[in-house]
N, CA, C and O atoms as a GROMACS GRO file, in nm:
protein
  388
    1VAL      N    1   0.087  -0.093  -0.026
    1VAL     CA    2   0.006   0.007  -0.005
    1VAL      C    3   0.134   0.125   0.005
    1VAL      O    4   0.129   0.234  -0.051
    2LYS      N    5   0.198   0.099   0.052
    2LYS     CA    6   0.280   0.237   0.079
    2LYS      C    7   0.353   0.270  -0.053
    2LYS      O    8   0.387   0.384  -0.085
    3ILE      N    9   0.372   0.170  -0.116
    3ILE     CA   10   0.442   0.176  -0.237
    3ILE      C   11   0.342   0.264  -0.384
    3ILE      O   12   0.367   0.349  -0.469
    4ILE      N   13   0.229   0.180  -0.341
    4ILE     CA   14   0.125   0.207  -0.457
    4ILE      C   15   0.107   0.391  -0.461
    4ILE      O   16   0.135   0.467  -0.554
    5ASN      N   17   0.044   0.430  -0.306
    5ASN     CA   18   0.033   0.548  -0.247
    5ASN      C   19   0.142   0.676  -0.287
    5ASN      O   20   0.121   0.789  -0.331
    6THR      N   21   0.253   0.612  -0.254
    6THR     CA   22   0.420   0.713  -0.307
    6THR      C   23   0.401   0.715  -0.424
    6THR      O   24   0.410   0.828  -0.471
    7ILE      N   25   0.378   0.634  -0.499
    7ILE     CA   26   0.365   0.638  -0.700
    7ILE      C   27   0.259   0.741  -0.714
    7ILE      O   28   0.300   0.833  -0.786
    8LYS      N   29   0.149   0.757  -0.676
    8LYS     CA   30   0.040   0.811  -0.671
    8LYS      C   31   0.036   0.973  -0.616
    8LYS      O   32  -0.026   1.063  -0.673
    9LEU      N   33   0.103   0.984  -0.514
    9LEU     CA   34   0.160   1.107  -0.497
    9LEU      C   35   0.214   1.177  -0.566
    9LEU      O   36   0.174   1.292  -0.584
   10TRP      N   37   0.358   1.109  -0.648
   10TRP     CA   38   0.459   1.184  -0.712
   10TRP      C   39   0.411   1.155  -0.864
   10TRP      O   40   0.487   1.188  -0.955
   11ALA      N   41   0.302   1.102  -0.890
   11ALA     CA   42   0.259   1.111  -1.013
   11ALA      C   43   0.148   1.240  -1.072
   11ALA      O   44   0.106   1.267  -1.184
   12ARG      N   45   0.128   1.298  -0.948
   12ARG     CA   46   0.018   1.387  -0.998
   12ARG      C   47   0.065   1.510  -0.954
   12ARG      O   48   0.149   1.503  -0.864
   13PRO      N   49   0.022   1.652  -1.005
   13PRO     CA   50   0.087   1.800  -0.948
   13PRO      C   51   0.027   1.828  -0.840
   13PRO      O   52  -0.072   1.778  -0.787
   14GLN      N   53   0.112   1.932  -0.804
   14GLN     CA   54   0.074   1.988  -0.653
   14GLN      C   55   0.006   2.133  -0.719
   14GLN      O   56   0.057   2.207  -0.803
   15ALA      N   57  -0.137   2.147  -0.644
   15ALA     CA   58  -0.188   2.294  -0.642
   15ALA      C   59  -0.139   2.351  -0.507
   15ALA      O   60  -0.123   2.309  -0.392
   16VAL      N   61  -0.123   2.468  -0.576
   16VAL     CA   62  -0.063   2.570  -0.472
   16VAL      C   63  -0.117   2.686  -0.457
   16VAL      O   64  -0.136   2.736  -0.568
   17LYS      N   65  -0.150   2.750  -0.374
   17LYS     CA   66  -0.262   2.891  -0.361
   17LYS      C   67  -0.123   2.986  -0.379
   17LYS      O   68  -0.020   2.969  -0.315
   18GLY      N   69  -0.143   3.075  -0.470
   18GLY     CA   70  -0.057   3.202  -0.501
   18GLY      C   71  -0.121   3.325  -0.430
   18GLY      O   72  -0.232   3.318  -0.378
   19ALA      N   73  -0.049   3.433  -0.431
   19ALA     CA   74  -0.098   3.567  -0.380
   19ALA      C   75  -0.243   3.618  -0.476
   19ALA      O   76  -0.260   3.596  -0.596
   20GLY      N   77  -0.320   3.678  -0.397
   20GLY     CA   78  -0.432   3.714  -0.476
   20GLY      C   79  -0.514   3.620  -0.488
   20GLY      O   80  -0.608   3.636  -0.566
   21GLY      N   81  -0.502   3.512  -0.425
   21GLY     CA   82  -0.634   3.433  -0.460
   21GLY      C   83  -0.600   3.281  -0.552
   21GLY      O   84  -0.646   3.171  -0.522
   22GLY      N   85  -0.529   3.303  -0.642
   22GLY     CA   86  -0.516   3.254  -0.736
   22GLY      C   87  -0.386   3.101  -0.719
   22GLY      O   88  -0.307   3.092  -0.625
   23MET      N   89  -0.395   3.006  -0.827
   23MET     CA   90  -0.378   2.871  -0.805
   23MET      C   91  -0.298   2.865  -0.898
   23MET      O   92  -0.309   2.951  -0.985
   24PHE      N   93  -0.189   2.757  -0.912
   24PHE     CA   94  -0.067   2.735  -0.995
   24PHE      C   95  -0.063   2.590  -0.941
   24PHE      O   96  -0.126   2.543  -0.846
   25PHE      N   97   0.037   2.522  -1.036
   25PHE     CA   98   0.035   2.393  -1.012
   25PHE      C   99   0.195   2.335  -0.986
   25PHE      O  100   0.260   2.375  -1.082
   26ILE      N  101   0.245   2.290  -0.932
   26ILE     CA  102   0.368   2.226  -0.923
   26ILE      C  103   0.365   2.101  -1.026
   26ILE      O  104   0.286   2.009  -1.007
   27PRO      N  105   0.465   2.101  -1.152
   27PRO     CA  106   0.431   1.949  -1.202
   27PRO      C  107   0.467   1.845  -1.131
   27PRO      O  108   0.538   1.838  -1.031
   28PRO      N  109   0.397   1.740  -1.212
   28PRO     CA  110   0.435   1.592  -1.112
   28PRO      C  111   0.606   1.554  -1.116
   28PRO      O  112   0.672   1.633  -1.182
   29ALA      N  113   0.662   1.471  -1.068
   29ALA     CA  114   0.782   1.423  -1.048
   29ALA      C  115   0.815   1.362  -1.186
   29ALA      O  116   0.726   1.331  -1.264
   30LEU      N  117   0.932   1.348  -1.209
   30LEU     CA  118   1.013   1.329  -1.337
   30LEU      C  119   1.054   1.159  -1.281
   30LEU      O  120   1.104   1.153  -1.168
   31PHE      N  121   1.035   1.039  -1.350
   31PHE     CA  122   1.101   0.928  -1.311
   31PHE      C  123   1.198   0.906  -1.429
   31PHE      O  124   1.170   0.944  -1.543
   32GLN      N  125   1.304   0.847  -1.400
   32GLN     CA  126   1.407   0.809  -1.526
   32GLN      C  127   1.379   0.618  -1.479
   32GLN      O  128   1.430   0.562  -1.382
   33PRO      N  129   1.291   0.559  -1.574
   33PRO     CA  130   1.271   0.381  -1.573
   33PRO      C  131   1.416   0.317  -1.642
   33PRO      O  132   1.486   0.364  -1.731
   34LYS      N  133   1.426   0.233  -1.590
   34LYS     CA  134   1.536   0.136  -1.659
   34LYS      C  135   1.519   0.030  -1.649
   34LYS      O  136   1.469  -0.016  -1.546
   35PHE      N  137   1.557  -0.054  -1.761
   35PHE     CA  138   1.519  -0.215  -1.742
   35PHE      C  139   1.658  -0.282  -1.709
   35PHE      O  140   1.760  -0.272  -1.776
   36MET      N  141   1.644  -0.334  -1.622
   36MET     CA  142   1.766  -0.420  -1.567
   36MET      C  143   1.769  -0.548  -1.596
   36MET      O  144   1.670  -0.614  -1.626
   37PHE      N  145   1.928  -0.605  -1.585
   37PHE     CA  146   1.909  -0.739  -1.626
   37PHE      C  147   2.056  -0.767  -1.548
   37PHE      O  148   2.155  -0.699  -1.575
   38LYS      N  149   2.058  -0.888  -1.438
   38LYS     CA  150   2.182  -0.904  -1.370
   38LYS      C  151   2.222  -0.760  -1.318
   38LYS      O  152   2.297  -0.701  -1.397
   39ASN      N  153   2.203  -0.718  -1.250
   39ASN     CA  154   2.215  -0.601  -1.205
   39ASN      C  155   2.288  -0.477  -1.261
   39ASN      O  156   2.338  -0.387  -1.194
   40ASN      N  157   2.288  -0.489  -1.407
   40ASN     CA  158   2.316  -0.394  -1.517
   40ASN      C  159   2.223  -0.336  -1.619
   40ASN      O  160   2.153  -0.420  -1.678
   41GLN      N  161   2.209  -0.219  -1.650
   41GLN     CA  162   2.095  -0.177  -1.774
   41GLN      C  163   2.092  -0.294  -1.862
   41GLN      O  164   2.194  -0.360  -1.878
   42ASN      N  165   1.990  -0.323  -1.918
   42ASN     CA  166   1.971  -0.433  -2.016
   42ASN      C  167   1.962  -0.383  -2.145
   42ASN      O  168   1.860  -0.329  -2.188
   43LYS      N  169   2.087  -0.403  -2.223
   43LYS     CA  170   2.119  -0.345  -2.335
   43LYS      C  171   2.025  -0.387  -2.445
   43LYS      O  172   2.021  -0.307  -2.538
   44ASN      N  173   1.947  -0.496  -2.456
   44ASN     CA  174   1.870  -0.532  -2.527
   44ASN      C  175   1.713  -0.473  -2.557
   44ASN      O  176   1.641  -0.491  -2.655
   45ILE      N  177   1.688  -0.395  -2.429
   45ILE     CA  178   1.578  -0.285  -2.444
   45ILE      C  179   1.579  -0.169  -2.456
   45ILE      O  180   1.642  -0.112  -2.367
   46GLY      N  181   1.521  -0.088  -2.552
   46GLY     CA  182   1.542   0.070  -2.551
   46GLY      C  183   1.571   0.143  -2.428
   46GLY      O  184   1.516   0.085  -2.335
   47GLN      N  185   1.622   0.226  -2.397
   47GLN     CA  186   1.646   0.300  -2.270
   47GLN      C  187   1.509   0.406  -2.277
   47GLN      O  188   1.451   0.414  -2.385
   48VAL      N  189   1.466   0.474  -2.179
   48VAL     CA  190   1.360   0.560  -2.172
   48VAL      C  191   1.429   0.696  -2.132
   48VAL      O  192   1.519   0.699  -2.047
   49LYS      N  193   1.393   0.784  -2.183
   49LYS     CA  194   1.414   0.950  -2.149
   49LYS      C  195   1.335   0.955  -1.996
   49LYS      O  196   1.276   0.860  -1.945
   50PRO      N  197   1.349   1.075  -1.945
   50PRO     CA  198   1.278   1.110  -1.810
   50PRO      C  199   1.149   1.114  -1.845
   50PRO      O  200   1.127   1.162  -1.956
   51SER      N  201   1.046   1.073  -1.775
   51SER     CA  202   0.934   1.066  -1.807
   51SER      C  203   0.817   1.124  -1.693
   51SER      O  204   0.854   1.165  -1.583
   52VAL      N  205   0.692   1.122  -1.729
   52VAL     CA  206   0.593   1.145  -1.612
   52VAL      C  207   0.482   1.009  -1.626
   52VAL      O  208   0.448   0.966  -1.736
   53ILE      N  209   0.446   0.965  -1.526
   53ILE     CA  210   0.344   0.910  -1.514
   53ILE      C  211   0.179   0.958  -1.563
   53ILE      O  212   0.120   1.048  -1.502
   54THR      N  213   0.122   0.893  -1.669
   54THR     CA  214   0.030   0.910  -1.715
   54THR      C  215  -0.085   0.832  -1.680
   54THR      O  216  -0.202   0.865  -1.701
   55SER      N  217  -0.053   0.752  -1.640
   55SER     CA  218  -0.197   0.648  -1.590
   55SER      C  219  -0.142   0.557  -1.466
   55SER      O  220  -0.019   0.543  -1.464
   56ILE      N  221  -0.210   0.500  -1.371
   56ILE     CA  222  -0.197   0.436  -1.280
   56ILE      C  223  -0.295   0.309  -1.259
   56ILE      O  224  -0.402   0.334  -1.204
   57ASP      N  225  -0.275   0.200  -1.290
   57ASP     CA  226  -0.409   0.143  -1.264
   57ASP      C  227  -0.326  -0.021  -1.166
   57ASP      O  228  -0.236  -0.100  -1.191
   58VAL      N  229  -0.430   0.002  -1.047
   58VAL     CA  230  -0.401  -0.087  -0.955
   58VAL      C  231  -0.531  -0.198  -0.932
   58VAL      O  232  -0.647  -0.164  -0.910
   59ASN      N  233  -0.484  -0.336  -0.942
   59ASN     CA  234  -0.557  -0.410  -0.947
   59ASN      C  235  -0.566  -0.526  -0.850
   59ASN      O  236  -0.484  -0.615  -0.874
   60TYR      N  237  -0.637  -0.544  -0.756
   60TYR     CA  238  -0.637  -0.598  -0.589
   60TYR      C  239  -0.631  -0.759  -0.621
   60TYR      O  240  -0.561  -0.844  -0.566
   61ALA      N  241  -0.736  -0.776  -0.736
   61ALA     CA  242  -0.770  -0.907  -0.758
   61ALA      C  243  -0.721  -0.952  -0.919
   61ALA      O  244  -0.792  -0.951  -1.019
   62PRO      N  245  -0.609  -0.983  -0.912
   62PRO     CA  246  -0.582  -1.028  -1.052
   62PRO      C  247  -0.615  -1.191  -1.106
   62PRO      O  248  -0.613  -1.238  -1.220
   63ASN      N  249  -0.645  -1.254  -0.965
   63ASN     CA  250  -0.630  -1.398  -0.994
   63ASN      C  251  -0.771  -1.434  -0.879
   63ASN      O  252  -0.775  -1.541  -0.818
   64GLY      N  253  -0.864  -1.342  -0.864
   64GLY     CA  254  -1.001  -1.360  -0.810
   64GLY      C  255  -0.962  -1.305  -0.647
   64GLY      O  256  -0.864  -1.326  -0.576
   65PHE      N  257  -1.065  -1.239  -0.630
   65PHE     CA  258  -1.043  -1.159  -0.480
   65PHE      C  259  -0.966  -1.254  -0.335
   65PHE      O  260  -0.971  -1.372  -0.298
   66ALA      N  261  -0.915  -1.160  -0.296
   66ALA     CA  262  -0.846  -1.288  -0.139
   66ALA      C  263  -0.762  -1.196  -0.067
   66ALA      O  264  -0.682  -1.125  -0.128
   67THR      N  265  -0.774  -1.190   0.060
   67THR     CA  266  -0.727  -1.123   0.143
   67THR      C  267  -0.641  -1.188   0.257
   67THR      O  268  -0.684  -1.295   0.301
   68HIS      N  269  -0.540  -1.144   0.304
   68HIS     CA  270  -0.505  -1.199   0.444
   68HIS      C  271  -0.575  -1.150   0.564
   68HIS      O  272  -0.642  -1.049   0.542
   69SER      N  273  -0.576  -1.185   0.659
   69SER     CA  274  -0.657  -1.213   0.794
   69SER      C  275  -0.684  -1.066   0.856
   69SER      O  276  -0.778  -1.038   0.931
   70ASP      N  277  -0.560  -0.960   0.800
   70ASP     CA  278  -0.566  -0.837   0.807
   70ASP      C  279  -0.638  -0.738   0.698
   70ASP      O  280  -0.636  -0.615   0.691
   71GLY      N  281  -0.695  -0.824   0.626
   71GLY     CA  282  -0.787  -0.772   0.508
   71GLY      C  283  -0.658  -0.687   0.399
   71GLY      O  284  -0.691  -0.587   0.335
   72THR      N  285  -0.524  -0.741   0.392
   72THR     CA  286  -0.459  -0.674   0.302
   72THR      C  287  -0.465  -0.784   0.174
   72THR      O  288  -0.496  -0.903   0.184
   73PRO      N  289  -0.425  -0.712   0.048
   73PRO     CA  290  -0.465  -0.794  -0.042
   73PRO      C  291  -0.389  -0.931  -0.064
   73PRO      O  292  -0.271  -0.916  -0.033
   74VAL      N  293  -0.416  -1.052  -0.106
   74VAL     CA  294  -0.302  -1.148  -0.117
   74VAL      C  295  -0.208  -1.119  -0.269
   74VAL      O  296  -0.099  -1.174  -0.278
   75GLN      N  297  -0.253  -1.039  -0.375
   75GLN     CA  298  -0.186  -1.017  -0.430
   75GLN      C  299  -0.241  -0.830  -0.505
   75GLN      O  300  -0.346  -0.769  -0.484
   76THR      N  301  -0.171  -0.805  -0.555
   76THR     CA  302  -0.158  -0.668  -0.622
   76THR      C  303  -0.080  -0.644  -0.775
   76THR      O  304   0.042  -0.636  -0.790
   77GLN      N  305  -0.173  -0.636  -0.869
   77GLN     CA  306  -0.098  -0.560  -1.004
   77GLN      C  307  -0.123  -0.436  -1.010
   77GLN      O  308  -0.231  -0.382  -0.989
   78LEU      N  309   0.019  -0.365  -1.049
   78LEU     CA  310   0.030  -0.238  -1.093
   78LEU      C  311   0.066  -0.218  -1.214
   78LEU      O  312   0.139  -0.313  -1.243
   79THR      N  313   0.058  -0.155  -1.292
   79THR     CA  314   0.040  -0.117  -1.428
   79THR      C  315   0.040   0.019  -1.425
   79THR      O  316  -0.053   0.089  -1.386
   80LEU      N  317   0.176   0.066  -1.479
   80LEU     CA  318   0.184   0.235  -1.509
   80LEU      C  319   0.202   0.242  -1.625
   80LEU      O  320   0.244   0.148  -1.691
   81GLN      N  321   0.165   0.385  -1.686
   81GLN     CA  322   0.212   0.390  -1.847
   81GLN      C  323   0.282   0.541  -1.800
   81GLN      O  324   0.264   0.605  -1.696
   82PHE      N  325   0.355   0.566  -1.902
   82PHE     CA  326   0.467   0.670  -1.879
   82PHE      C  327   0.498   0.749  -2.018
   82PHE      O  328   0.520   0.671  -2.110
   83LYS      N  329   0.504   0.862  -2.048
   83LYS     CA  330   0.505   0.962  -2.120
   83LYS      C  331   0.655   1.043  -2.130
   83LYS      O  332   0.688   1.122  -2.042
   84GLU      N  333   0.747   1.013  -2.252
   84GLU     CA  334   0.885   1.065  -2.214
   84GLU      C  335   0.828   1.233  -2.240
   84GLU      O  336   0.731   1.280  -2.299
   85THR      N  337   0.962   1.303  -2.149
   85THR     CA  338   0.919   1.422  -2.134
   85THR      C  339   1.030   1.494  -2.271
   85THR      O  340   1.038   1.615  -2.287
   86GLU      N  341   1.091   1.415  -2.340
   86GLU     CA  342   1.203   1.477  -2.442
   86GLU      C  343   1.187   1.420  -2.562
   86GLU      O  344   1.151   1.302  -2.555
   87LEU      N  345   1.200   1.463  -2.674
   87LEU     CA  346   1.188   1.404  -2.808
   87LEU      C  347   1.275   1.288  -2.838
   87LEU      O  348   1.394   1.315  -2.854
   88VAL      N  349   1.238   1.164  -2.849
   88VAL     CA  350   1.306   1.070  -2.914
   88VAL      C  351   1.311   1.083  -3.052
   88VAL      O  352   1.217   1.055  -3.127
   89ASP      N  353   1.451   1.137  -3.096
   89ASP     CA  354   1.472   1.132  -3.265
   89ASP      C  355   1.580   1.020  -3.285
   89ASP      O  356   1.614   0.932  -3.206
   90ARG      N  357   1.627   1.048  -3.409
   90ARG     CA  358   1.667   0.966  -3.489
   90ARG      C  359   1.805   0.914  -3.404
   90ARG      O  360   1.854   0.802  -3.389
   91GLY      N  361   1.845   1.055  -3.353
   91GLY     CA  362   2.002   1.065  -3.276
   91GLY      C  363   1.970   0.950  -3.128
   91GLY      O  364   2.046   0.865  -3.083
   92ALA      N  365   1.858   0.980  -3.091
   92ALA     CA  366   1.830   0.931  -2.962
   92ALA      C  367   1.842   0.809  -3.005
   92ALA      O  368   1.942   0.756  -2.959
   93ILE      N  369   1.755   0.714  -3.105
   93ILE     CA  370   1.736   0.570  -3.094
   93ILE      C  371   1.901   0.561  -3.141
   93ILE      O  372   1.941   0.450  -3.106
   94ASN      N  373   1.970   0.609  -3.182
   94ASN     CA  374   2.093   0.546  -3.234
   94ASN      C  375   2.201   0.553  -3.102
   94ASN      O  376   2.316   0.508  -3.100
   95GLN      N  377   2.141   0.611  -3.012
   95GLN     CA  378   2.202   0.606  -2.884
   95GLN      C  379   2.148   0.502  -2.763
   95GLN      O  380   2.195   0.490  -2.650
   96GLY      N  381   2.033   0.431  -2.827
   96GLY     CA  382   1.985   0.336  -2.750
   96GLY      C  383   1.857   0.343  -2.693
   96GLY      O  384   1.801   0.247  -2.639
   97TYR      N  385   1.800   0.479  -2.706
   97TYR     CA  386   1.654   0.510  -2.681
   97TYR      C  387   1.536   0.458  -2.773
   97TYR      O  388   1.420   0.488  -2.747
   0.00000   0.00000   0.00000
């Protein structure tokens, strides 16, 4: 639950009240996803530029609903979708993106 709440927290903008009753937003956190293999970055999967999370889906019953005796789910499936914040052009593709 703490991991999911932390991801949800940093995936959203923060609303801040400004002077004169206005409001502005602090953008969501940037993430740098990496695909790892044996403690090293996997060279067989393209790199990902800095990204924001655009979608979070939490399924607390991927194989049917079941909980432990304290009510926590037995299984949780988390699906995140990212959007890169930098252009991935041909040069970036040649660099492994």
